[in-house]
C-alpha positions in Angstrom: 15.3 -18.8 -18.2 13.8 -22.4 -16.2 11.6 -23.1 -19.0 14.5 -23.2 -21.7 16.7 -26.1 -22.4 18.5 -24.9 -25.0 21.3 -22.5 -24.0 22.9 -20.1 -26.6 25.8 -19.7 -26.4 29.3 -18.2 -28.5 28.7 -20.1 -31.8 32.4 -19.8 -32.7 33.7 -20.6 -29.3 34.0 -23.4 -27.0 31.6 -22.6 -23.9 32.7 -20.9 -21.1 31.4 -21.1 -17.2 29.0 -17.7 -17.5 27.9 -15.8 -14.5 24.1 -16.7 -14.1 23.6 -13.2 -13.0 25.2 -10.9 -16.3 25.6 -14.3 -18.4 29.5 -12.8 -19.1 32.5 -15.3 -18.2 33.8 -14.9 -14.7 37.2 -12.9 -15.9 35.1 -10.4 -17.7 31.9 -10.2 -14.8 30.2 -6.8 -14.9 27.7 -7.8 -11.2 30.0 -5.6 -9.4 29.3 -2.3 -11.8 25.4 -3.3 -11.8 24.0 0.8 -11.2 21.6 1.6 -8.6 19.1 4.4 -10.0 15.8 5.3 -9.5 13.5 6.2 -12.6 10.0 6.9 -12.6 9.4 4.7 -15.6 8.6 1.1 -16.0 9.5 -1.7 -18.5 7.4 -4.6 -19.3 9.9 -6.8 -21.7 8.2 -9.1 -24.1 11.3 -11.5 -24.6 11.6 -13.9 -28.0 12.1 -17.6 -27.2 15.9 -18.0 -27.0 16.4 -14.0 -26.1 16.7 -14.3 -22.4 19.6 -17.2 -22.5 21.5 -14.6 -25.4 25.1 -13.6 -23.8 24.2 -10.4 -26.1 20.8 -9.6 -25.1 20.3 -6.3 -23.6 17.1 -6.8 -21.8 18.5 -7.6 -18.9 20.9 -4.4 -18.8 17.4 -2.0 -18.9 16.7 -4.4 -15.8 19.4 -3.9 -13.8 18.7 -0.2 -14.5 15.1 0.6 -14.5 13.9 -1.3 -10.9 10.1 -1.5 -12.5 11.3 -4.0 -15.1 8.7 -6.8 -16.0 9.8 -9.6 -18.2 7.2 -12.5 -20.1 7.8 -15.0 -22.7 6.0 -14.1 -25.8 3.6 -16.3 -27.0 1.1 -16.7 -30.2 -1.5 -18.8 -28.7 -1.6 -17.6 -25.0 -1.0 -14.6 -22.4 0.3 -14.4 -19.3 -2.5 -13.4 -17.1 0.2 -11.7 -14.8 1.1 -9.8 -18.1 -2.4 -9.0 -18.7 -2.8 -7.5 -15.3 0.1 -5.3 -15.3 -1.1 -3.9 -18.1 -4.2 -2.9 -16.9 -3.0 -1.8 -13.5 -4.0 1.9 -13.1 -0.5 2.5 -11.9 1.0 2.1 -15.4 0.3 3.8 -18.5 1.6 1.2 -20.9 3.0 2.4 -24.7 4.0 0.2 -27.1 7.3 0.9 -28.4 7.7 0.3 -32.4 8.9 1.7 -35.6 6.9 3.4 -37.3 3.6 1.6 -39.1 1.2 3.0 -41.4 -1.3 0.9 -40.4 -1.2 1.9 -36.9 -0.9 5.5 -37.6 -4.0 6.1 -35.6 -2.5 4.8 -32.1 0.8 6.9 -32.9 2.0 8.8 -29.5 3.7 12.4 -30.5 5.4 14.6 -28.3 5.2 14.7 -24.8 4.0 11.3 -23.4 1.4 13.3 -20.5 -1.6 14.9 -22.3 -4.4 12.4 -23.5 -4.3 12.8 -27.2 -8.2 13.5 -28.7 -9.1 10.2 -29.4 -8.3 8.9 -27.4 -11.9 7.0 -26.6 -10.6 5.5 -30.0 -12.2 1.3 -29.5 -8.5 0.5 -30.6 -6.9 2.6 -28.3 -6.9 2.4 -24.5 -7.7 5.2 -22.6 -4.8 7.7 -21.9 -3.8 7.6 -18.2 -2.2 11.3 -18.0 -1.3 11.0 -14.3 0.1 7.1 -14.5 3.8 6.4 -14.5 4.7 5.4 -18.1 4.8 1.6 -18.8 7.1 1.3 -22.4 6.2 -2.0 -23.9 9.6 -3.4 -25.4 10.0 -6.3 -28.2 13.1 -8.0 -27.3 13.8 -9.8 -29.5 15.6 -9.9 -32.9 13.6 -7.7 -35.6 12.1 -10.3 -37.6 11.0 -11.7 -34.5 9.6 -8.8 -33.0 7.8 -7.8 -36.3 5.9 -11.3 -35.9 5.1 -10.5 -32.3 3.9 -7.1 -33.9 1.6 -8.8 -36.7 0.4 -11.4 -34.2 -0.4 -10.0 -30.8 -3.6 -8.8 -31.6 -4.2 -8.2 -28.1 -1.3 -5.3 -28.3 -3.5 -2.9 -30.6 -5.5 -1.8 -28.0 -2.1 0.1 -26.9 -1.1 3.5 -27.2 1.9 3.0 -29.8 5.3 5.0 -29.0 7.4 5.5 -32.7 10.8 6.3 -31.7 12.9 8.3 -34.3 16.8 8.3 -34.0 18.6 11.1 -34.8 22.1 8.6 -35.1 22.5 5.1 -35.8 23.1 2.0 -33.6 26.5 2.2 -31.7 25.5 -1.8 -30.7 28.7 -3.5 -32.3 27.8 -6.9 -31.2 24.8 -7.6 -33.6 23.8 -6.7 -36.9 20.7 -5.1 -38.3 19.6 -4.5 -41.8 18.9 -1.2 -40.9 21.8 1.5 -39.2 18.9 3.0 -37.3 17.3 -0.3 -35.5 18.6 0.0 -32.1 19.3 -2.5 -29.7 16.8 -2.9 -26.8 19.0 -1.2 -24.3 19.0 2.3 -26.6 15.5 2.4 -27.0 15.2 1.6 -23.1 17.5 4.7 -23.0 15.6 6.9 -25.3 11.7 5.8 -23.1 13.6 6.4 -20.4 15.0 10.4 -21.7 11.3 11.0 -22.7 9.5 10.3 -19.9 11.8 12.8 -17.9 14.0 10.2 -16.5 17.0 11.8 -17.9 19.6 10.7 -15.8 18.7 6.7 -15.1 18.8 7.5 -19.2 22.9 8.7 -19.1 23.8 5.6 -16.9 21.7 3.2 -18.6 23.8 4.2 -22.4 27.0 3.8 -20.1 26.4 0.7 -18.7 25.6 -0.3 -22.5 29.4 0.5 -23.4 30.6 -1.1 -20.5 28.6 -4.1 -21.3 29.6 -4.2 -24.7 33.7 -3.7 -23.8 33.2 -6.2 -21.3 31.6 -9.3 -23.5 33.9 -8.3 -26.8 36.9 -8.6 -24.3 35.6 -11.6 -22.6 35.5 -13.5 -26.3 39.1 -12.3 -27.0 40.6 -12.9 -23.2 41.3 -9.5 -23.2 41.8 -8.4 -19.5 39.0 -5.0 -18.9 40.6 -1.8 -18.2 38.5 -0.8 -15.5 39.6 3.1 -15.5 39.1 3.3 -18.9 36.6 6.3 -20.6 33.8 4.1 -20.6 34.1 2.6 -17.3 35.0 6.1 -15.3 32.0 7.5 -17.0 29.7 4.7 -15.6 30.7 5.3 -12.0 30.8 9.1 -12.2 27.0 8.5 -13.4 26.0 6.2 -11.2 27.1 8.2 -8.1 25.1 10.9 -9.2 22.0 10.6 -8.6 20.2 9.5 -5.6 20.4 5.8 -5.4 17.9 2.9 -4.7 18.5 0.4 -2.0 20.3 -2.5 -3.1 
């Protein structure tokens, strides 16, 4: 955020003073509802140019729920040394999460994440680290931007690729997509958590996304939030059901 000087606020409304933590107007701030849960999996967000400043971005929600979340701005010409070090860290087994691509079929990982595939020695794909924690690399951008990042980042070609197959359309109404099965970043992250066995964290992230969506939509029409509706009750129950991490 410190690198950007072109804030992307709601274009159909006058700019409002926003909370620097949740990006929502103070009247609809979400910070008091931020859940604290444990997750074995981690995330690496490669963010589009203005994505960190968009109030509708859901990568922030992933970072709120999953304690081991890292974020880097994407560049076509340079790669942050900290990103390179993260992907090479033996603590983690990185997986690039992206919809199926015919040219990358030999990299696609299916089924459980822990077994090492037969072609793990392939030159196009890093050797899998079965004892490491999964690190999901998400392209946090618009779909045209995500495709550009995928095509123009040859260093990503070394990573095993996880191609998720959603069984339902996206329920995130704050952004539209050309395909109903294209999910927002938080929805994809929740699927990844479930695949990694972090079922409780996945459920919390899903509930948190619903509450964020409610706060965001009501902030645009100046409708007060009902903190005791079904979405808020579900988040409170789930956030209090698992082992909490220290704040």
